[in-house]
N, C-alpha and C positions, 0 to 999 in steps of 0.2 A: 273648741264645745270642751267643757267638763264630762269625761266617762260616769257616768250611772249606772254602779252594780248590779249586775244580775247574778241568780240565785245560781246557775251551772256555766260550768265551761267546762269543751270537750275535750281533752288530752291523754294523747296518744291511746284512742279506743274505749274512754271509760268518760262518763258527764260527774267532776268533780266540782265539789264546792268551790266557789269564785273567789275565797280566800286562801285557799289552797295550791290554788296553780303558779309553781314557784317554779324559776329557772336557777342554778348557781352561778355565781356571778362571776366563775372561770369560764362560763357556755362560752362556746367558739364564735358566737353573732352577735357578743355582747362587744368581743373586743375588733370583730373583722367584720362586719355588717354580714355576714355568711344564711342572708336568709330568703325566702321569698313569701311574698302575699296577696290576699285578695282585698278589696273592700266592695262587698254587695249590699245590697238592701231590698227589703222584705216590706208588702206594703198592705197595707189593711184594708179592702170595700169587701161590699156585700157579698161577694162571694167568697170571702174570708182571708186569710193570711195567707200572700203569693210571692215569691222570691221574684226577684227582676234578674233573668240572663245566668240564670243557675248554672248551664252548663259551659256558656261561653264564658265565664269566668273557673269556671274551673280547667276548661281546657289552657287556659292563659296560665294558668298556678303549674299547670305540668309542663307546660313550656317555661315558665322561666325558669324552671329547677330542674329541668335539663340545659338549659340555657347556663347555670348554675352549676355541672355535674353536679348534682343535687340529688340523690336515690331516693324517692316519697317510699316510707313505709307501708304506706297502702295504696288500696286499687284506686281508679276516679270513682267508684260506683261506691266506695265505701266512704268515702271524702264526701260525695255528695249529699249521701242519705246523711253523713254525720252532720253538715249544713242544717239539713231538714229537724232532724231528729234535736237539736240543740234549739233553735228557733222555739222549737214546739215544748220542748221540757222549760224553760224559760218564760212559755204561755205570754210570749208576744203577739202583739196586736199585727206593731210594724215594727222596726230594728232594724239596725245597722250589723254585718254580720262581717267579720275577720276569722278567713281560714289565714294560717301560718304556719309555714314550715321552715324549721332554723337547723344547722347544727351547731348538739348540745355541748353539755361537758365530757371532755373526752381529753384532747390532748393541745395543750396552748400553741399557738405556733402558726404561720401565715395557712401553712397546708393544713385542710379542712377533711383531708380524709380521713382522718383516724378518728373524728366527730361523730358522735352521732346523731339521725335526724329525727329531731322532736315533731312534732304535727299538732296545733292547739286549732279550736274552731269557741270564737270568742261572740257574744252578740249584745246586744246593749240596745235603748233608747239615744236615737240622735237626730236633732233638726234639720234646718237650712245651717250648710255648711260656711258659708258668707254672710250671715244673720238672717234674721227678722224683713221681711220685707226687699233684698235682697232681688227674689225675683222678678219684681215688680219694677221696684225705682234702680236698679243696675249697680252696679260696683266702681267704686272708684280705683285704679288700677296705674301702676305704672313702670316702667323697662326698668329691668333689672340691669345692676353691674356685672351680677355672676353671667355664664356662659353655659348652655348645655354640653354636655358632656361631647366630645368629638366623635368620628367612629370608628373603631377597635381601638377606644380605651373603656368604656363601660357598656356592656349589654345593655341600651337604652329600650329593647322593646322585653324585656326582664323587670316585672315588676318585685325589686332587688331591694331589700334594705336598706345596702350600701350606697345605692345612687338616690335613695332620700336627704341625703347629706345637702348636695345641690338644691335641693326643694327647700329644707328647712333654712335656709343660707337666704336663699332668695323673697320669701314668704316674711323672715323677721327683718331684712333691710327694707320691705316693703313700709311694714307699719313701722316700720322706726322714722319712715318718709308719710305717712298720716295715707297711707295707700292699704285698701281689704286685702289688694294679693298681688303678686307683682306678675311677669311677660317676660319670659325668658328667648334671648335670640340663641342661634348657633354661633356656632365657631368663624361662619362665615359673616354670620348677622343678620340672617336671614330669623323670621318667626318660626318657633318653636311651639309651646307651648305656657300656662299658667306652671305654678310653682306643685300644682295637682291635678288640674284640667287641662281638658284638651280647646282648640280656640277655632273658631267661627266667623269670618267675613263675610257680610254684605253690602257688597256694593253693583250698581249698575242692574239690580235684582238679580243679582248671579250669588248663589251661597261657596264660598270659598275655605278655603281650610289646609293645612300642613299636610303632606307627605306622611305616610309610613316611610323612615329611609330618613327624615329631616329629624334625628335622634327626640321624637317622641314616644307617647307610650301609644299601643295603637288599643284607645280605650273602649269599650264595652259601649256605654252611653252617644262616643264618638259614632260608632257603627247605624247603636238604632236613630240616632239622626239624620243621617243618609239615607238609611230607610226610608225615613218620614218623607226625607226629601223627594228623594226617587219618584216613591206614593203620588206626592204632590206634584210633581211635572217641573219643579224646580231646578233650574243649572245647577249644576256642579262643579267645579276647577276643584282638585287637588294637585295642588302644585307649590314651588317652594314661595313663601309672602316675603314680600320686602319689609320693612320697619315703618318705612312710606305709607302704609297701608293701616296702619295705624291709627294716623292720622287725617287720615284721606277716605275712610269706611262711613258708609250710613248705619252700620250697626254694627254691633260684632258682642259675642258671648260665649259662656266656659260650656261645655258638656264635661259631664262626669256622674260617676255613683255618689260620691258626697253633694256633690256642686248641683245636681239632675243637671238641667238648663238655666243659667244664670245670667241676665246683659250683665255689658260691661258701659258703664255709665260716662267713663273720661279714659282716656291712657298721657300721664305727666302732665295731667292740670287740664289736658285740652277735652274739650266736650264731643263724645260720640255722637251725632245725631242729634238730635233731640232732646240729650240729654238722659235719658232712660228706656225703656222696652219699647224695640222699634215692633211693627208689624210682622217684618217675616219670622223674626224670632217669637212677636207672639205666638203665630201661627204654629208653630215647630212646638214650643213649648207648652201649648194647649193639646195636642194632638198625641204628645206624650203622656203629659199628665192623666187625660182621658182613656186610655190603656190600660195605665198603672192603678190607676185608683178605680178602675174598676166601671170607669163610664162608657165602656163602648166596649166594643168585642175586642179580644187579644187576638187581630187578624195575624199577625206575625211569629206568635208563639214565642213573645217573650217571659212567659208567668209562670213559675212552678209551683202546684198549691202544696202548703203546709196541710197533709189531711192527719 
């Protein structure tokens, strides 16, 4: 989806005009992918603009930085307030938020330690990741020929820039084959996730999802889905998922900040369930949107107001 410019970007502690937010072409991150980032959404409601999962996302940003030995030049509370400051300055009612910390212009070479760390926060409008109507009708998917990183290769629990080369290959291949999204397996052939989403399965009234440790990103929205399932008393199994369940489940859906909760209508041309949003997906999706859109109480404390 095309990014629509906003008036300001927060850059190393200052709000500057969008077009002035630039980095040198020899910045370390451009050549070696040494950056960490988050994707966050703010939703509009009768209660005003509120940021979803702000603290959870910021904690993951700092954990990702730690995994990459990337020293953050700002404290947690300063970056947390920078997110709210940027949303407010750009006067968004609802938006996507991208905090990004990266190795900038210093020395060129694989060792990043001599390159400074820069931090930005950008906010801009963004609709449904997988297209209008996808959250009702579902999306067609295909299993990627590319695999997720093996343990002890890339840190899959870090939301790191370099990891997303794999994601880009997955989604480009999917679209060449006529699918909206790809589903990635691990090195042992078990299901991991989409190119940028966690994945859930419904089978025999039970919710299944790959565990942390199966080369997945520990998704913030994934955690929200698990909270909603527990509240509803739905059985949940976090375990390795064999590929065969892609073709034998009653329902499949993606979760993620950008994707929110999006059903999968088919995998490799085989229809999933009725070929559209199933009853458990509908139940969880409606419960999610009731909270984030302010139609019911924020009983889990997910939302932070932009005062």
